[in-house]
C-alpha positions in Angstrom: 9.9 15.7 -3.8 10.8 17.8 -1.2 7.6 17.5 1.0 5.1 14.7 1.2 1.6 16.5 2.1 -0.7 14.2 0.4 -1.1 11.2 -1.5 -2.3 12.6 -4.6 1.2 14.4 -4.8 2.4 11.4 -5.8 3.1 10.0 -9.1 2.7 6.3 -10.2 6.3 6.1 -10.4 6.8 7.3 -7.2 4.5 5.7 -5.2 6.3 2.2 -6.9 9.6 3.7 -6.2 8.6 4.1 -2.6 7.2 0.8 -2.2 10.2 -1.0 -3.6 12.5 0.8 -1.6 10.5 -0.2 1.4 10.5 -3.8 0.5 14.5 -3.9 0.5 14.0 -2.8 4.1 12.2 -5.7 5.0 14.0 -8.9 5.9 12.9 -12.8 4.9 11.9 -13.0 8.8 9.9 -10.5 8.7 11.8 -7.5 10.6 12.8 -4.5 9.4 16.9 -4.0 8.5 18.8 -0.5 9.2 20.6 1.7 6.8 22.5 3.8 9.1 24.7 5.7 6.6 21.5 6.8 4.5 20.7 9.9 6.3 23.6 10.7 8.8 23.6 13.9 10.3 19.8 14.7 9.7 17.8 15.9 12.2 14.2 16.2 12.7 11.2 17.4 14.6 8.1 15.2 15.2 5.4 17.4 16.1 2.5 15.8 16.7 -0.6 17.9 17.8 -2.8 15.0 18.4 -2.3 11.4 19.9 -0.2 9.0 18.2 1.4 5.7 19.3 2.0 4.0 15.8 2.7 6.6 13.7 4.9 8.5 15.9 6.6 5.3 17.1 7.2 4.2 13.7 8.7 7.6 12.2 11.2 7.8 15.2 11.7 4.2 14.4 12.5 5.1 10.7 14.5 8.0 11.6 16.8 5.9 14.0 17.3 3.0 11.5 19.0 5.7 8.6 21.2 7.0 11.1 19.4 10.5 11.5 18.2 11.8 14.9 15.1 13.3 16.1 13.4 15.3 19.2 10.0 15.1 20.1 7.8 19.2 19.9 5.5 18.8 22.9 2.8 21.2 22.4 1.8 20.7 26.5 4.1 23.5 27.8 5.4 25.2 24.6 5.1 28.9 23.9 2.1 27.6 21.4 -0.1 27.4 24.8 1.5 31.0 25.8 -0.2 32.2 22.0 2.6 31.6 20.2 1.1 31.3 16.5 2.0 28.2 14.8 4.0 29.6 11.8 6.4 31.9 14.5 6.8 28.0 16.3 8.0 26.5 12.9 11.0 29.6 12.2 12.0 28.9 15.6 12.2 25.4 14.8 13.8 25.8 11.7 16.7 28.3 13.0 18.0 25.5 14.9 18.7 23.5 11.7 16.4 20.7 11.4 16.5 19.4 8.1 12.8 18.2 8.3 9.5 18.5 10.2 6.7 15.4 10.8 3.5 16.9 11.8 0.3 15.4 12.7 -2.4 18.1 13.1 -6.1 18.1 13.4 -6.3 21.2 10.9 -7.4 20.5 7.2 -4.3 22.6 5.2 -2.1 22.9 8.2 0.5 20.9 6.2 0.6 23.3 3.4 0.7 26.3 5.1 3.4 24.9 6.9 5.0 24.0 3.9 4.9 27.5 2.2 6.5 29.2 5.1 9.9 27.0 5.6 12.9 25.8 4.4 12.1 22.5 6.2 10.7 19.4 4.6 7.4 19.0 5.7 5.8 15.4 6.0 2.4 14.8 7.0 1.7 12.2 9.4 -2.3 12.5 9.4 -4.1 15.7 8.8 -7.8 16.6 10.0 -10.2 14.2 7.9 -8.5 14.9 4.8 -5.1 13.3 4.4 -2.9 10.5 5.4 -0.3 9.8 3.0 2.5 7.5 4.8 -0.6 5.2 5.8 -1.8 4.8 2.7 1.8 3.7 1.4 2.1 1.1 4.1 -1.2 -0.3 3.6 -0.3 -0.5 0.2 3.1 -2.3 0.5 1.2 -4.6 3.0 -1.2 -5.8 0.1 1.3 -6.0 -2.4 3.6 -8.5 0.2 0.4 -10.4 0.4 -1.0 -10.7 -3.1 2.3 -9.6 -5.5 0.8 -6.7 -6.8 -3.1 -4.4 -6.0 -3.9 -4.4 -9.7 -7.3 -6.6 -9.5 -7.3 -6.8 -5.7 -10.8 -6.3 -4.4 -10.8 -3.9 -1.5 -13.6 -3.0 0.4 -13.5 -0.2 3.1 -15.9 -0.4 5.7 -16.8 1.8 8.5 -16.5 5.7 9.4 -15.6 7.3 6.0 -17.0 10.5 7.0 -14.1 11.2 9.2 -11.7 9.2 8.2 -8.3 10.5 6.9 -7.0 7.0 6.3 -9.9 6.3 3.8 -9.3 9.2 1.7 -5.7 8.6 0.9 -5.7 4.8 1.1 -8.7 4.4 -1.4 -6.3 7.1 -3.6 -3.4 5.2 -3.8 -5.0 1.4 -4.0 -7.0 2.7 -6.9 -4.2 4.4 -8.5 -2.3 0.8 -8.4 -4.7 -1.0 -9.9 -7.1 -2.2 -6.9 -10.8 -2.7 -7.2 -12.0 -0.2 -4.0 -15.2 -0.2 -2.6 -17.0 0.8 1.0 -19.6 0.4 3.3 -20.7 2.4 5.8 -24.0 3.6 8.1 -25.6 6.6 6.2 -24.6 8.7 9.0 -21.2 8.3 8.1 -20.5 8.5 4.7 -18.5 11.4 3.7 -20.1 15.0 2.7 -18.5 15.3 -0.1 -17.8 13.2 -3.3 -15.0 11.3 -2.8 -16.7 8.0 -2.9 -19.5 8.8 -5.4 -17.1 6.8 -8.0 -17.0 3.7 -5.9 -19.0 0.1 -5.2 -21.0 0.7 -2.3 -22.4 -2.1 0.0 -25.0 -2.1 2.6 -23.5 -4.3 4.9 -20.1 -6.0 5.6 -21.8 -9.3 4.9 -22.2 -7.9 1.2 -18.9 -6.6 0.8 -17.4 -9.9 2.3 -19.1 -12.0 -0.5 -16.8 -9.3 -2.9 -13.8 -8.9 -1.5 -10.2 -10.0 -1.1 -9.6 -7.5 1.6 -11.7 -5.7 4.3 -10.2 -2.9 5.4 -12.0 -1.4 8.8 -11.7 2.0 9.9 -12.0 2.7 13.4 -15.3 4.5 14.8 -14.8 7.0 17.3 -16.6 5.6 20.5 -18.2 9.3 20.8 -20.1 8.8 17.4 -21.9 6.0 19.0 -25.1 8.2 19.2 -28.8 7.9 18.4 -28.3 10.6 15.9 -25.4 8.6 14.1 -25.0 5.1 15.7 -28.0 3.8 18.1 -25.4 1.3 19.3 -22.3 -1.0 19.6 -24.9 -3.8 19.0 -26.3 -1.9 15.8 -23.3 -0.6 14.2 -21.5 -4.5 14.6 -24.8 -6.1 13.1 -24.2 -4.4 10.0 -20.4 -3.4 10.1 -18.1 -5.2 12.5 -15.7 -8.2 11.4 -16.6 -11.0 13.7 -15.2 -14.5 14.4 -18.2 -16.0 13.0 -18.1 -13.9 9.7 -14.4 -14.2 9.5 -14.7 -18.2 9.6 -17.3 -18.0 6.8 -14.7 -16.3 4.6 -11.1 -18.2 5.2 -9.8 -16.4 2.5 -10.4 -12.7 2.9 -7.9 -10.5 4.5 -8.5 -8.4 7.0 -6.6 -4.9 7.6 -7.5 -1.9 10.1 -5.1 1.6 10.4 -5.6 1.2 14.4 -5.8 1.6 17.4 -8.6 -1.0 17.1 -12.1 -0.7 19.2 -12.1 -4.3 20.3 -15.6 -5.7 20.3 -16.7 -2.8 18.2 -15.2 -3.0 14.7 -13.3 -6.2 15.3 -13.6 -9.3 17.5 -10.3 -9.5 20.0 -9.6 -13.3 18.6 -9.2 -12.6 15.3 -5.8 -9.8 15.6 -4.1 -12.7 16.2 -5.9 -14.6 13.3 -3.8 -15.4 10.0 -6.3 -13.4 8.3 -5.6 -10.3 10.0 -2.3 -8.5 8.9 -3.0 -5.6 11.1 0.4 -6.1 13.2 2.2 -6.5 9.7 0.9 -3.1 9.0 3.0 -2.0 11.7 6.0 -3.4 10.5 5.6 -2.2 6.8 5.0 1.5 8.7 8.4 1.3 9.5 9.8 0.5 6.4 7.5 2.5 4.4 8.3 5.2 6.2 12.5 4.8 6.1 11.6 4.6 2.4 9.9 7.7 2.2 12.5 9.8 4.3 15.0 8.2 2.3 13.5 9.2 -1.5 13.1 12.7 0.2 16.5 13.2 1.4 18.3 11.5 -1.0 17.0 14.1 -3.5 17.5 17.2 -1.2 21.2 16.6 -0.3 
């Protein structure tokens, strides 16, 4: 595996290898251990063309704990703003001797295009509306820790599926690891393609809660609270929010969210500190899983 461009490229064996490696980085007290000799002298560029807190910091931390180094490429003030093509920017970065580039970009297909024109390893840190493979892996790692396995676990993905790269990658990994995946979303936020056509659909989160072991909430952008998409926050919460009352009525259901959370929209603030919510635990698994991805790729490419 020279690049990580999508969840679909990973075999079941590769997924298990990454999750097993990630588990070795998790300590009994819930933290992440370092392995500073693993990738010593490796150099990475983090090129985030979209805002990010969790993913970028997670990759930075993973790189540091593996003994490698990283620099941040900022589009603002770069030659890209002067009209330089992304391909030429990639060639310039490559000429400086970097081993890998970790990219987040709003354009679908950009990671494959970059991979085709560089000798660096390319890692997808979020691509348009189609892929976020490391998020899917960390989500699977989090669920596996709680349930021991994903086999037979019932997971309902709730919210804005139309615009969610997370939902696409995560549902793929969940299903291939044996989970039962369903979804619930307003008609206006259903995907325009058929990637959920084989999944069970629930009209509301209340129906999903009667079925699910895990509720996976998706962030809904506030600019999509419009008359044509979702008439109001209240209307969205009525059908699809995880409220304190709903959580209390289903105490065995685990809550996941890729973050950042829109407090008071898809989730009540009090639930962030609830034992049902593994949202902060997902962040910890993010560091361990991204360490595992980097170690897997660069152990094979030495």
